[in-house]
N, C-alpha and C positions, 0 to 999 in steps of 0.2 A: 339859485334857490327857488324851489317851487312856491308859487304864490298860494297863500292860504286865505280862507274866508271864515270869519266867526259868525255863524248863523244858526238858524233852527228850521224845523220843518215848515212852520207857517210862512216864514219869509221865502223859503225855497218854493213852496206852492204858489205864492203870489208872483214871484219872479217867473216861474214856469208858465203861469197863466198869461202874464203880460207878454212874454216872449212868444207864446203860441198865438198871439193876436186877439186875446179876449178884449171885447169892447163893451161888455155889460156885466155888471155884478149886482145882485141883490141878496140880502141876507138879514138875519135878525140876531141880535147879540145872544150868545149862549156859550158858556164855558164848556170845553176849551177851544172852541172855534172862533171866538170873538176877535183874536188878533188878525185873522184873515180878513174879516169884515173891515176892521179899522185900517189895515194897510191898503186894501183895495179902494176904500173911500179916499185915502190920501193920494195914492199913486195913479189910479185909473183916470180921473179927470185931467191930470197933468199930461196924459197921452191922448187926450181927445175922446176918451170913453165916458161911460156913465156908471156911477156906483150909487146904490140906493139902500138905505136902511129901511126895510119894509115895516109895516105895522105889526106883522107877525110872520111866522114861517110859511103859512099857507099863501099869503100874499107874495112873499119873496120868490118862491119857486114859480108862482103864477106869472109874475113879472118877467122872469127869465124865459119862460115858454113864449110869452108874447114878444119879447125882444128878439128871440131867435127867429120867430116867424116873420119878423120885420127886417131881418137881415143881419142881426147882431150875432156875435160869437159870445155865448153867455156861460157864466159859472155862478154857482151858489155854494155856501158852506154852512154846515150845522153840526150838531152832535145828536146822540140817541133820541132824546125827546123830540127834537126837530125833525129827524128822519121819520118818526112816527107821524107827525103832522104833514110831512111831504107826501105821504103814501098815495093819496088819491091823485095828486098831480103827477106823480111818477108814472102812474098808470096812463094818465092823459098823454104824457110825453111818449110812452111806448106806443099807444094807439095812433097818435098823430105823427109818429116817426120824427121826433124833434131832437136834433143834436144838441146835447146839453151836458155839462160837466157838473157833478154833484160831489162835493168833498164832505166826507163823514169823519170828523175827528172824534173817535170813540172814547167814551168814558164808562165807568162802572154803572151798570143798571141794576134792577129795572127802575122805571119811573124816573124821579129826580136822581135816585141812586147816589153815587159819589161824584158830585159835579167837578171836583178837582182831583179825581182818582182815575187811574188808568184802567182800561178794560178792552176786551176784544169781543164784546157780546153782540155786535150787529152783523156778524158775518152772514148768518142765514137770513136775517131780516132784509138786507139789501137785495138779496136774490128773490125772496118769496113774500116780501111785505106789501105787495100791491095785488089787487084782484086780477085773476086770470092766470098767473103763474108763467108768463112768457119770459123768455131769456132777457137778461141785461148783461152788461159788461162791468166787471169790478176789478180794479187794480189795487195792489197793496204794497206801498213802499216799505222798505225795512231800514233805510238810511236816509239822511238828509239829502244827499245828492239824488237818491231815487225819488224823493218827494218832488224834486224839480223835474227830472226826466219823465217820470210817470204822469205828472200833470200834463206835460206837453203831449205825451202819448195818448192820454185820455182825450184831449181835444182832437187829435188826429183820428182816433177810432170813432169818436162821436160823429165827425164829418163823414167818415168812410161808410158807416152803417146806419146813420140817421137814428141814433138811439141815445138815451141817457147813459152816461158812463160814470161810475162811481170811482173816486179815489178814497180808499178806505184806510185811514191812518189812525192815530191815537194820541192821547194827551201827552205822553212822555216824548214821543218822536217830534211832536209839533212845538212843544214849549221848552225843550232842553237845548241850550246853545252848545254848538260843537264847532271845532275847527276842522274845516274840510278843504280838500284840494280845489282850488278855483277852476281848474281844468275840467272838473266833474260837473260844472254848472254851465257847460257850453250848450247853446241852443241846438235843437234837433229839428228836422223838417216836419212841418205840419201842413198837410195838404189843403189846398183851397177848396171851398165849398162848391159842390156841383149844384148849380142852380138852373132852373128852367129859363130858357130864352125863347120867347114866343110861346107857341102852343104845341110843342113837340110831344104828342102823346098825352095820356091821362096823368094827373098829378100823383096818383097812387097806382103803382104798377105791380101786379102780383105774379106775373109770369115772365121768365121762370122764377120760382119762389125765392131763390137766393139772391136775386138782383135787387139793387137799391136805386130807386128812381131819384132824379134830381129834385131839389127842394124848391117849391114855389115861394115867392116873396110877396107879402102883403104890400100893396101899392103898385107893384109892377103888373099885376093881373088879378082877376077875381080868384081868390084862394079860399076854398071851403075847408073848414077845420071842425072836426067833431070827435067826441070821445065814444061815440056809438059805432057799432059795426056798420061798415059802409062799402060801397063799390069803389071802382078805380077813379071815379069822379068825386068821391067823398060824399055821395048821396046815401043817406041811411037806408039800410036794407036788412031784411031777415031771410033772404033767399039762401037756403043751405049751401048751394054750390059756391056762391059768392062769399058768404061768411067763412066757409071752410078755406077758400083760397086766400082770403085776407089773413086768417090766423096761422095758416101754414107758412105764409110769407114772413110774418112777424117773428116766427121761430127760425125759419130756414136761413134768413139773412145773417144770423149769428151762428147757428149750429153748422151751416155748410162752410163756414170760413174760420173754423177754430184755429187752423194753421196760421192765420194772420194775427190772431189774438194771443195765442198761447205764449207765455213768457215765464221762464223759470231760470234759476241759476243752480246748476248741479256741481257737486264736488264729490266725485266718486273715488273710493280707494279700493284698489285691487284686493280681493279676498275678503272684503267686508261683508258680514252677514246681517249687520244692523244698519238701518237707514233712518235718519232723523229728517222729518219733513216739517218745515216751519214757514211762517209768513209774518210780516209786520215786525213789531218791536221785539218779539221773542226770537227772531232770527239772529239778533245780536248776541244773545246768550248762547245760542246754538253754535255760532262761529267760534266763540271762545271755548266752549265745551269740547267741540270737535278737535280743535288745536291741542288742548290739554290731553284728551284721550289718546290721540295719536302719539304725542310725546311720551306717553306711558306705555306705548306698544299695543294699544287696543285699536283694532281696525274698525273704522266707522265711516259711513258715507252720509252726505247731506244733500238735501234739495230744498231750496228756498223758492216758494211759489209767489210770483208777482202778479199773475193773472188769476185771481180767485175764481171768477166766473166769466165765461163758462169754465168748468173744471179742466185743467190742462192734462187730459187723460193720456195723451201720447207721451209727454215728458214723465209723468208719474209711472206709467207702465215701464218705460225704459229704466227708470231709477230702481224699480222693484226687481229687476232681473237679477237673480241669484241671491236675493235677500230673504231672510227667514223671520226678521223681526223689524217692526216699524215703530218709531217713537214720534209722537205728535204733541209738542208743547203748545199750549194756548192759554190765553187769559179769559177763558170761559169754561164751560163744563163739557167741552168736546164737540163743538159745532162742526169744525172742518174734519175732525176725525171720522165723522160719519161718511164723508166722501171718500176718504182713504180706505175705510173698511169695505166699502162697496167695490173698490178696485183691487184690493190686496190679495184676493184669492185665498191661499192657505197660510199666508203670513200672519203671525201674531201682531196685533196692533195695540200699542200701549199709549195711553194719554198721560201727559203731565199738565195738570190744570190748577190754576189759581183763580179765585174770585173774591179775594180778600183785599183787593186794592194794591197789592204789592206785585212787583215784577217777578217773573220766573228767572232764577239765577242760573249761571253755568253749572253750579254744583248740583242743582236739581236735575238738569239734563244729564250730567255725568252719572249720577246715581241711577237714573232710569236706563241708561245704556249699559253701564258696567255691572 
């Protein structure tokens, strides 16, 4: 008999972080992300790590940045209002090239919104919510096992590219207990951090733009750290050539390696002219709807996007081949549909949207397709 585990997304994320080698966590209580904070404060010290309840969200992400620069592998978790407060320090992590995992357990907004209500309203904010508009990486689990595996992948990508990586989940996925196959919670490889040993070259290297320099560690050498535009030694500068090289590097190290980041699950059906593109909690309704539609003789294909940012353009373009109509269900007013419309060419793109605190049902997806 296959072993089963009764768990939820919050527990899966915590287990994924611990198995990925997380050694530092800081956060502030906020529904529906608080269970991650409470579990990390219980579990991480038992493994020799440090877990802190900060005085607020701004302090919490700041602690994570400092801990990372001192050699820790760090994670924080919050929800919509907290992500808003994280914004400035997210930009600091981008500029300082700090590997960091940020879990956003989405709830219905805006402002306090529905603190105990599901939503997917932060999709565009995690990409564009900090000054400068430079790329980040955002992953979106759609099942409890994916909460585990994508948390581990987030740590791996953070180390690979020296960037903050978001795990964008939601209240229903994180707080609903489910029975899952224990084999789906097996650890995945997470690369070791590339750190500077001695003084091999400058601490910030821009050429070629897509390269990622090893990370210096406070205490091992003199490490300069600034949120201002800087040269390869982290000395502040306004020289146009140097500033341009820095900013091209911050973009290129992600944009030039989309093939390493892109992650989707495709379920194509021969002859289908309709494609349903989903992510997160709505993918569950899509799976049920696609199964029912096919049993009724209606051809339909599906693509579940797990790497929201950068947009997995190659996978989406492949899924669009031969398609005339695209359905995009979301618990917002069409935030990711904008990205699909940009890539869809002559295809009709239809949104299925709810912002009333209720989930999108398989029936709503079937209606939009059929």
